[in-house]
matplotlib code that plots the C-alpha trace (Angstrom):
import matplotlib.pyplot as plt

x = [-75.7, -74.0, -74.2, -71.7, -72.1, -70.3, -72.2, -70.5, -71.7, -71.1, -72.9, -69.7, -68.6, -72.0, -72.0, -68.5, -69.5, -72.6, -70.5, -68.0, -70.9, -72.3, -68.9, -68.4, -71.8, -71.0, -67.7, -69.4, -72.0, -69.3, -67.3, -70.1, -71.6, -68.4, -67.8, -64.1, -62.6, -61.5, -59.7, -58.0, -55.3, -53.1, -49.6, -47.8, -49.9, -51.8, -55.0, -58.2, -59.8, -62.4, -63.4, -66.4, -68.3, -66.5, -63.4, -64.5, -67.1, -64.7, -62.7, -65.6, -65.4, -68.3, -67.9, -67.6, -64.9, -63.0, -62.7, -60.2, -57.9, -54.9, -53.5, -50.8, -53.5, -54.7, -51.3, -49.5, -46.0, -44.4, -45.5, -43.7, -40.7, -43.0, -45.0, -41.8, -40.8, -44.2, -43.8, -40.3, -41.8, -44.5, -42.0, -40.1, -42.8, -46.0, -47.7, -47.4, -48.5, -50.1, -49.0, -50.5, -50.6, -53.1, -55.4, -56.2, -59.9, -61.4, -61.4, -57.6, -57.9, -56.4, -57.5, -55.6, -55.9, -54.5, -53.6, -52.5, -52.6, -51.5, -50.2, -51.9, -52.0, -55.4, -56.6, -55.8, -52.2, -52.5, -50.6, -52.9, -52.9, -55.8, -55.9, -57.9, -58.1, -59.5, -60.5, -59.0, -60.1, -62.4, -59.6, -57.2, -59.7, -60.3, -56.6, -56.3, -59.3, -57.7, -54.4, -56.4, -58.1, -54.8, -53.3, -56.2, -56.0, -52.2, -52.8, -55.4, -53.2, -50.2, -52.1, -54.6, -54.0, -55.2, -52.7, -53.2, -51.4, -52.0, -51.3, -51.2, -51.9, -49.0, -48.7, -52.3, -53.6, -51.7, -49.7, -49.8, -47.0, -46.9, -47.2, -48.3, -47.6, -48.5, -46.8, -49.5, -48.9, -45.2, -45.9, -48.4, -46.3, -43.0, -41.6, -40.4, -41.8, -38.5, -38.8, -42.0, -42.3, -41.9, -41.9, -44.8, -47.1, -46.0, -42.3, -43.0, -45.7, -45.4, -48.4, -50.8, -51.9, -52.7, -54.6, -56.8, -55.5, -54.5, -57.9, -59.6, -57.6, -58.3, -62.1, -61.6]
y = [-32.4, -34.7, -34.2, -35.8, -36.1, -37.5, -39.0, -39.0, -40.4, -37.7, -39.4, -40.0, -36.4, -35.1, -37.5, -36.4, -32.7, -33.3, -35.2, -32.3, -29.8, -31.8, -32.0, -28.3, -27.6, -29.8, -27.9, -24.5, -25.5, -26.7, -23.5, -21.2, -23.0, -23.8, -22.3, -22.2, -19.6, -20.6, -18.3, -18.4, -15.8, -14.8, -16.2, -13.1, -10.3, -11.9, -10.6, -12.4, -14.0, -16.1, -16.4, -17.4, -15.5, -17.3, -15.6, -12.0, -11.8, -11.6, -8.9, -6.4, -5.8, -6.5, -8.9, -6.0, -4.3, -7.5, -8.0, -5.2, -6.6, -8.9, -10.9, -8.3, -5.8, -8.1, -9.0, -6.9, -5.9, -8.0, -11.1, -10.2, -12.4, -15.3, -14.6, -14.5, -17.8, -19.2, -18.2, -19.8, -23.0, -23.0, -22.4, -25.4, -27.9, -26.5, -26.0, -24.1, -24.3, -24.8, -21.6, -19.0, -15.2, -12.4, -10.6, -6.9, -6.0, -3.1, -1.1, -1.7, -4.4, -7.8, -11.4, -14.7, -17.1, -20.5, -21.0, -23.8, -23.9, -25.2, -23.6, -24.8, -23.7, -23.0, -24.2, -20.7, -21.1, -18.7, -19.7, -19.4, -20.3, -22.1, -21.6, -22.7, -19.9, -20.6, -17.8, -19.1, -16.2, -18.5, -21.1, -18.5, -17.1, -20.6, -21.1, -17.8, -18.8, -22.2, -20.6, -18.4, -21.5, -23.3, -20.4, -20.2, -24.0, -23.7, -21.0, -23.1, -26.2, -24.4, -22.6, -25.1, -26.6, -30.0, -32.4, -32.8, -35.2, -35.6, -38.9, -40.4, -44.1, -46.3, -50.0, -50.2, -48.8, -51.1, -48.2, -44.4, -41.8, -38.5, -35.5, -33.0, -32.7, -29.6, -28.2, -29.4, -33.0, -32.5, -31.5, -34.3, -37.1, -35.8, -36.0, -33.3, -32.8, -33.9, -37.2, -38.2, -36.3, -38.7, -41.7, -44.2, -44.5, -48.0, -46.9, -44.2, -46.0, -49.8, -50.3, -48.3, -51.4, -53.3, -50.3, -50.2, -46.9, -48.3, -49.9, -46.6, -44.6, -47.1, -46.3, -42.6]
z = [-45.3, -42.9, -39.1, -36.8, -33.1, -30.1, -27.2, -23.8, -20.6, -18.0, -15.2, -13.2, -13.5, -12.5, -9.5, -8.5, -8.8, -6.7, -4.0, -3.9, -3.5, -0.6, 1.1, 0.7, 2.1, 5.1, 5.7, 5.3, 7.9, 10.3, 9.6, 10.3, 13.3, 15.2, 18.6, 17.7, 15.4, 11.9, 9.5, 6.1, 5.7, 2.8, 3.4, 2.2, 3.7, 6.6, 5.2, 6.4, 3.4, 5.2, 8.8, 11.0, 13.6, 16.5, 15.3, 14.9, 17.7, 20.6, 18.9, 18.9, 15.2, 12.8, 10.0, 7.5, 9.6, 10.0, 6.2, 6.0, 8.7, 8.8, 11.6, 12.0, 13.0, 15.8, 17.1, 19.9, 18.9, 21.7, 19.8, 16.5, 17.1, 17.8, 14.6, 12.6, 14.0, 13.2, 9.5, 9.4, 10.8, 8.2, 5.4, 6.7, 7.8, 6.3, 9.7, 12.9, 16.6, 18.8, 20.5, 22.7, 22.2, 22.5, 20.1, 20.2, 20.4, 18.6, 21.9, 22.4, 25.1, 24.6, 25.2, 25.1, 22.1, 21.2, 17.6, 15.2, 11.4, 8.1, 4.9, 1.7, -2.0, -3.4, -6.9, -8.1, -6.9, -4.0, -0.7, 2.3, 5.9, 7.5, 11.2, 14.2, 16.8, 20.2, 22.6, 25.9, 28.1, 30.2, 30.6, 31.7, 34.2, 35.6, 36.0, 38.0, 40.2, 40.7, 41.8, 44.2, 45.7, 46.0, 47.8, 50.2, 50.8, 51.4, 53.9, 55.8, 55.4, 57.0, 59.7, 61.0, 64.4, 63.1, 61.7, 57.9, 55.6, 51.9, 50.2, 46.7, 46.1, 45.1, 44.5, 43.3, 46.6, 48.8, 50.1, 50.1, 49.5, 51.4, 49.2, 51.8, 55.6, 57.6, 60.7, 63.0, 61.8, 62.4, 66.0, 66.6, 65.1, 66.2, 62.7, 60.3, 56.8, 55.4, 57.3, 55.5, 52.2, 49.2, 51.5, 51.9, 54.9, 55.6, 55.5, 58.1, 60.1, 59.7, 62.0, 59.8, 57.9, 61.1, 62.5, 59.4, 58.1, 54.7, 54.2, 55.2, 52.8, 50.0, 50.5, 50.1]

ax = plt.figure().add_subplot(projection="3d")
ax.plot(x, y, z, "-o")
ax.set_aspect("equal")
plt.show()
């Protein structure tokens, strides 16, 4: 009886597999722990194939409930034209976004999200979309509050009896341009807003440098 054998050094393959396993573990940890939503959807159906807690938690669904959803289930009908354009973009370029829309929570309310993503083909040949979905509710609320503050400031700016001018530095701080000028300043200086807006302090008041006003503004 003769026995034949083949010896093969598989060290490189083992090391490569181990390296891949480590990289996948790192990605999974990032995926699960991220404060930003990640999702993998089927390109044809929109079905959620993989997702992290940061994605489903704001929706009010549990992870088990979320498994049965697609991104169409979370998208208000008014965004359908935008969604169809996104799919056309991906068919042409392989990626989409960033763009803003809303997601529908389980209770029927909506919240704003910012999305971007890429279409890839898995090793099994399935076309999928990997997306980053950020809940921007806090950002939108901050923008609203900022607008309210701006309106309040504008009201005070216009109504105060004290002259107020707003400047921006130009020429590396050697001069300053008017970007705001209230009615009280018009009365005090005898100039209209149109006379000064967009012009520099030295152009309107050549003596301001000698009086130390330019130096004082430079220190602000």
